[in-house]
N, C-alpha and C positions, 0 to 999 in steps of 0.2 A: 683016724687020719684027718689031718686039717687040709680040707679041699680048697679053703680060700688061699693057702700057700701055693697050691698046685696050679690054681687058676691063671694067675699072671704069667708064670713061664710057658704053661701050655698054650695060652692065647698068643704069646709072642711066637712060638714056633709055628702055630697055625697060621698067622698072618705072614710069617717068612715063606712058608711052603705056598701059600695062596699066591703071594705077589710073584714069586718065582715061577710058579705054574702060569700066570697071567702073562708076565713080561719077558721071560726067558726067551721064548720062541721069537717075540719081536726083535730082542737084542741080537739073537743069532741071524735073524733075517737081514738085519742091518748091516751086520759085520760082513755077512757072505757077499754083500754088494761092493765091498772093497777088496775082495780077495781075487787072485789073478786067474784061477782055473776056469774053463768055459762051463763047468757044472756048478750050480750053487752049492757051495760049501764052506765050512769054517775051518774043518780039519781034514787034510793038512793045510796049514798057512803057507802059501807059496809066493807072497809078496803083495804089498799095498798097490792099488791101481785105481784110477778113475775113469778107465776106459769104458766101463759098463754104463756110466752115465752119459759119456760122449756118443756111444752106440744108441742109447735110449733116445737122445734128442735127435738123432739122425733117423730114427724108425718111424716113418710116416704113418704106417698102418696102426701102430700102438697109440699114436696120438689122435688118430681119426676115430679109433674105437673109445678112447677116453672122451672126446668130444660128443659123440653119440650117446655114451652113457649120461653125460651131463644133460643134454637135450632131453632125452627120455625122463632123466629124474625130475627135471624142472616141469615138464609136462604132466608127469604123474602127481606131482605136488599140487599143480593148478586144478586138478580134476579131484584126487583122492581127498584133499581137505575139505572143500566145500561139500562133497558128497557125505563124508564121514560126519561132518557138523550136522548136516540136515537130517541124517538117520538117527544121531544122537538126541537132536531136540525132539524128533518124533517119538522116540522110544521113552524118553525121560517125561514127556507130556501125556503120553497116551495112556488113558485109564480104561483098559479093556482086557478082557480075559484072553484076547489074541496076542497080547503083548509078549508073553514068553514065546510064542511060536514064531512071531515076526522077528524077535531077537534071535532065535535058533536061525533062521534064514538068513539074516543079514551077517551072522557070524560065520556061517558054513564056508565061505570062500577061504577063510584061514585054515580050516581043517581039511580042505580039498587039496590033493597032491597038485604040485605045480605043473607036473606033466599033463594032467588032465585039463587043467584050466589053459595050457598052451595050446593043446590039440583042439579043444572045444572052441577056444576063441578063433583059431585059423579057420576050422570048418564053417563056423558060423559066418564070419565076415567075408570068405571066400564066396559065399552065396551071393553076396552083394557085389561081387568083382572087386574086392579089396584084398590085395595079396599081403604077404609078409614084408615088414618094414618098421620104420621108427614109429608111425602113427599106430600101427597096430600092436606094437609093443608097449606103447603108453596104455592103450585099452586093456591088454592082457593083464598088465601089472595092476593097474587100477582095480581090477575086479576083486583083488584080495588086499591090496594095500589100503583101499578105503575102509575095510573093516577094522584094521588097526588104529586108523585115524578115528574111526567112530567110537571105539573103546576108550581112546585117550579123552574125547571130549566128554564121553558119558561119565567118566570118573569124576571129572571136574564138575559137571552139571549137577551131579547128585549132591555136591556140598552146597550148591547154591540155594538159598533161602527162598522159597516160592513166594514168601510175603513181600519180598522187594519187587518183583513183578506185579504183584496184586496192587500194591501201593502206587506204583507207577501208573498203572491202568486206571485205578481210582482217581487219581488226580488229573486224568484227562489225556494222557499219553497215547498214542496209537500203538499197535503192536510193533510197527517199525521202529518208532522212537523208543519204545521199551527195549527193544533188541540193542539199538545202537548206543542208548544211555546206561543201560543196566547189564544186559548179558554180554555185550562185545567187549566192554572195559574189563569184566570179570574173567573173560575167556582170552584175553589178550596174550598172556603167557603161554597158554595151551596151544594157540596158533602156532607159535614159534616151535614147541615141542613136537606137535603133529607134523609140521612141515619138515623138520629135520629127520624125523623117524621115517616119514614117507620116503624122503629123499634117499636115505641110506638103504632102506629096504630095496629101492628101486636099483641103486647103483651096484648092489651086491647080488642081485636075483640071477639066477642061471636057468633053474628048470623050466619055468615060463617062457623066459626070453628066448631059450634056443630054437623053440618051435614057432615064434612069431616074428623074429628078427629078419627073416628072409636072407636076402643077398648082402644086407648090411651086418655090422658086428658091433658088439659092445665089449667093454673091457674084460668082463668075466668069460664072455665066450672066446675072445681071443686068447686069453691065458689058458683056457681049457685046450684050445687047439695047439697051442705052444707045448702044453704038457705032453701031448701026444706025438709031436713032431720032434721034441727036443727043448727042453726049458734052459734058458740061459739067465745068468745074474742080472739082465737088464730088467726082469720083473722085480728083482730085489731093489734094484736102483729106483724104480717107479715107486715101490713100496716106502723106501725111505723118504722120498718126497711128499707122499701122501700123509706118511707119518708126521714129518716136520710141519706141514700145513695145518694138521689136525691140532698138534700141540699148540701152536701158534694162536689158532682160533680159539682154543680152550682158554689161553692165557689172556687173550684180548677180552673175551667175554666176561671171564672172572674180574678183570680190572674195571670194566664197564660197570658190572653189578656192585663192585665196591664203591666206585664213584656215585653211583645213583643212591647207594645207601647212605653215604657221607652227605650228600645234597639234600636227602630227605631229613636227616637228623638237623 
C-alpha cells in the first residue's frame, strides 16, 4: 500500500474535522445571538433579531462585571509578570542542588485546585481584616498565574547565551545595565506574551475568583449565576462582541508585525 497517497487526503480530513471541532461551537454561539427565542438556540430558527444586543447594552450589571474583570486582569498582569520574571531569573541563574526543589515549590500553585487557592487566600487575608473584593481577587489569582508567567520567561531565558551577560559584565557594565541592555531587549516579546496569557487566565478564572470576590462580581461569576437563574442570548451577544474584538486585535497585530518585518528589510 502506498501510504504517501493516503497521507494527503487523510491530512485534509483531519484538518477539516479539527477546524470544525474548534470553530463550529463559536459559529453556533454567534448565530444564536441573532435568533428570536429567549433561550440560546439555533434550531428552530424563529427569526432574525438584534434585541439581545439592545438588552445587553442596557444591562448595567453585566457591564459592571466586565469592568471588574478588566480591572482585576490589569492588576494581575502588573503583579504576575514581574513576579514571574523574578522567579525565572532566579531559577535559571541558581547553581545549587536546591534548584529542583525550589522549582517544584514555585510551580505547585498551578497544580493546586483553584478552590483550595481561593479558600486559603480568603482565610489568610481575613486574619488581617481584609475581606473579599477586587483587591483580594487580584492577590488570589496572582498566586497561580505568576507561575504561568515564570514558565514563559524560563523557556526564553534558557535560550539566552550566558556569554552575552558575561561579556557585558567584563566590559564594565553593572548588573542593572546588563539587564537593561542585554536581558530586557531579549525578553521584550516575552513580556507581551506573558502579559496576554496572564490577562486571559485572570479574565476567564472562576474557581479561585468565586471565593475571594466577595460582594462584587466578575464576568465569569455573573455568567455562572445567570446559568443557574436562566441564561438568555444576551451572553451570546456579548460573546460575539468579544469575538469581534479578538479578531480585530489579531488582524492589527499581524499587520503591525508585517510592517515591522518590511521596515527591517
